[in-house]
C-alpha positions as CSV (number, residue, x, y, z in Angstrom):
1,X,9.5,-32.7,-18.8
2,X,7.6,-36.0,-18.9
3,X,9.4,-37.2,-15.7
4,X,8.3,-34.1,-13.8
5,X,4.7,-34.7,-14.8
6,X,5.0,-38.3,-13.7
7,X,6.5,-37.2,-10.4
8,X,3.6,-34.7,-9.8
9,X,1.0,-37.4,-10.5
10,X,2.7,-39.9,-8.2
11,X,3.0,-37.4,-5.3
12,X,-0.6,-36.4,-5.8
13,X,-1.9,-40.1,-5.8
14,X,0.3,-40.9,-2.8
15,X,-1.0,-37.9,-0.8
16,X,-4.7,-38.5,-1.8
17,X,-4.5,-42.2,-1.0
18,X,-3.9,-41.6,2.7
19,X,-6.8,-39.2,3.2
20,X,-9.6,-39.9,5.7
21,X,-12.7,-39.0,3.6
22,X,-14.9,-37.7,6.5
23,X,-12.3,-35.3,7.8
24,X,-11.6,-33.3,4.6
25,X,-13.3,-31.7,1.6
26,X,-12.0,-32.8,-1.8
27,X,-11.6,-29.4,-3.5
28,X,-11.5,-25.8,-2.8
29,X,-11.6,-22.7,-5.0
30,X,-10.7,-19.3,-3.5
31,X,-10.7,-15.8,-4.9
32,X,-9.3,-14.2,-1.7
33,X,-10.0,-15.5,1.9
34,X,-12.8,-15.5,3.1
35,X,-14.3,-15.6,-0.5
36,X,-13.7,-19.4,-1.0
37,X,-15.8,-22.5,-1.3
38,X,-14.5,-24.3,1.8
39,X,-14.0,-22.3,5.1
40,X,-10.5,-21.6,6.3
41,X,-10.8,-23.8,9.4
42,X,-11.4,-26.9,7.2
43,X,-9.0,-29.2,5.4
44,X,-8.7,-30.1,1.7
45,X,-8.0,-33.6,0.4
46,X,-7.3,-33.5,-3.3
47,X,-7.1,-30.1,-5.1
48,X,-7.0,-26.4,-4.1
49,X,-6.9,-23.5,-6.5
50,X,-6.3,-20.0,-5.0
51,X,-6.7,-17.2,-7.6
52,X,-5.3,-14.5,-5.2
53,X,-5.1,-15.9,-1.7
54,X,-6.6,-19.0,0.0
55,X,-6.3,-20.2,3.5
56,X,-7.2,-23.6,5.0
57,X,-6.3,-25.8,8.0
58,X,-4.4,-28.5,6.1
59,X,-4.0,-30.0,2.7
60,X,-3.2,-33.3,1.0
61,X,-2.9,-33.3,-2.8
62,X,-2.2,-30.5,-5.3
63,X,-2.2,-26.9,-4.1
64,X,-2.0,-24.2,-6.8
65,X,-2.4,-20.4,-6.7
66,X,-0.9,-17.0,-6.2
67,X,-1.0,-17.1,-2.4
68,X,-1.3,-20.4,-0.6
69,X,-1.7,-20.5,3.2
70,X,-2.2,-23.5,5.4
71,X,-2.3,-23.2,9.2
72,X,-1.5,-27.0,9.6
73,X,0.2,-29.6,7.6
74,X,0.7,-30.2,3.8
75,X,1.3,-33.4,1.9
76,X,1.7,-33.3,-1.8
77,X,2.7,-30.6,-4.3
78,X,2.3,-26.9,-3.6
79,X,3.0,-24.3,-6.4
80,X,2.4,-20.6,-5.9
81,X,4.0,-17.2,-5.7
82,X,3.8,-17.3,-1.9
83,X,3.4,-20.5,0.1
84,X,3.0,-20.5,3.8
85,X,2.6,-23.7,5.8
86,X,2.2,-23.5,9.6
87,X,2.9,-27.2,10.2
88,X,5.0,-29.9,8.5
89,X,5.4,-30.3,4.8
90,X,5.9,-33.6,2.9
91,X,6.5,-33.4,-0.9
92,X,7.5,-30.7,-3.4
93,X,7.0,-27.0,-2.7
94,X,7.8,-24.4,-5.4
95,X,7.2,-20.7,-5.2
96,X,8.9,-17.3,-5.1
97,X,8.6,-17.3,-1.3
98,X,8.2,-20.5,0.8
99,X,7.7,-20.3,4.5
100,X,7.2,-23.3,6.7
101,X,7.1,-23.4,10.5
102,X,7.5,-27.1,10.8
103,X,9.6,-29.8,9.2
104,X,10.0,-30.2,5.4
105,X,10.5,-33.6,4.0
106,X,11.3,-33.4,0.3
107,X,12.1,-30.5,-2.0
108,X,11.6,-26.8,-1.4
109,X,12.4,-24.6,-4.4
110,X,12.1,-20.8,-4.8
111,X,13.8,-17.4,-4.4
112,X,13.4,-17.5,-0.6
113,X,12.9,-20.7,1.5
114,X,12.4,-20.9,5.2
115,X,11.8,-24.0,7.3
116,X,11.8,-25.1,10.9
117,X,13.7,-28.2,9.9
118,X,14.7,-29.5,6.5
119,X,14.8,-33.2,5.8
120,X,15.7,-33.1,2.1
121,X,16.8,-30.3,-0.3
122,X,16.3,-26.5,-0.4
123,X,17.1,-24.7,-3.7
124,X,16.8,-20.9,-3.6
125,X,18.7,-17.6,-3.7
126,X,18.3,-17.5,0.1
127,X,17.7,-20.6,2.2
128,X,17.0,-20.6,5.9
129,X,16.5,-23.5,8.3
130,X,16.4,-23.8,12.1
131,X,17.8,-27.3,11.8
132,X,18.8,-29.5,8.9
133,X,19.1,-33.1,7.8
134,X,19.7,-32.3,4.2
135,X,21.3,-29.9,1.8
136,X,20.8,-26.2,0.9
137,X,21.9,-24.9,-2.5
138,X,21.8,-21.2,-3.2
139,X,23.5,-17.8,-3.0
140,X,23.1,-17.6,0.8
141,X,22.4,-20.7,3.0
142,X,21.7,-20.4,6.7
143,X,21.3,-23.3,9.2
144,X,20.7,-21.9,12.7
145,X,21.6,-25.2,14.6
146,X,23.5,-28.3,13.5
147,X,24.6,-27.2,10.0
148,X,28.1,-27.6,8.6
149,X,28.3,-23.8,8.8
150,X,26.0,-21.2,10.3
151,X,26.0,-19.2,7.0
152,X,27.5,-20.4,3.7
153,X,27.4,-19.4,0.1
154,X,26.6,-21.9,-2.7
155,X,25.9,-24.9,-0.5
156,X,25.3,-25.8,3.2
157,X,24.3,-29.1,4.8
158,X,23.5,-30.7,8.0
159,X,23.1,-34.4,8.9
160,X,21.7,-35.0,12.3
161,X,20.3,-38.3,13.6
């Protein structure tokens, strides 16, 4: 348990350290969009807490809530029941449903995971990726292009250059 805490802190510090201060707001608190401190078209640089549903442009840091929605990129740790990222994701994403339009670099963990491209590990009951440079572990694993198998139970993988 202590190792997980250390990993979270390290990912958080790594993500926050690369943030241009003038481009992003440090924190956001949302009840349900648009009832949130920072408007949905702005980015967050350190911490975001979404009680029911929050929406922002991009995020670097720690994203926590029931419904987490980003229209752009995410770097850091994202924990929620439903996580939606419109761009790329770098870090650790954990939720019941994780949907990413872009590339994932790192770990995606939930009941249902979907990504444009994985570069890392997906763990879920159902995993889906358009392309893969990594491993999927779950009951049903789907890689649309370039996987070892188009559909596989227990594990699937793809290693493209």
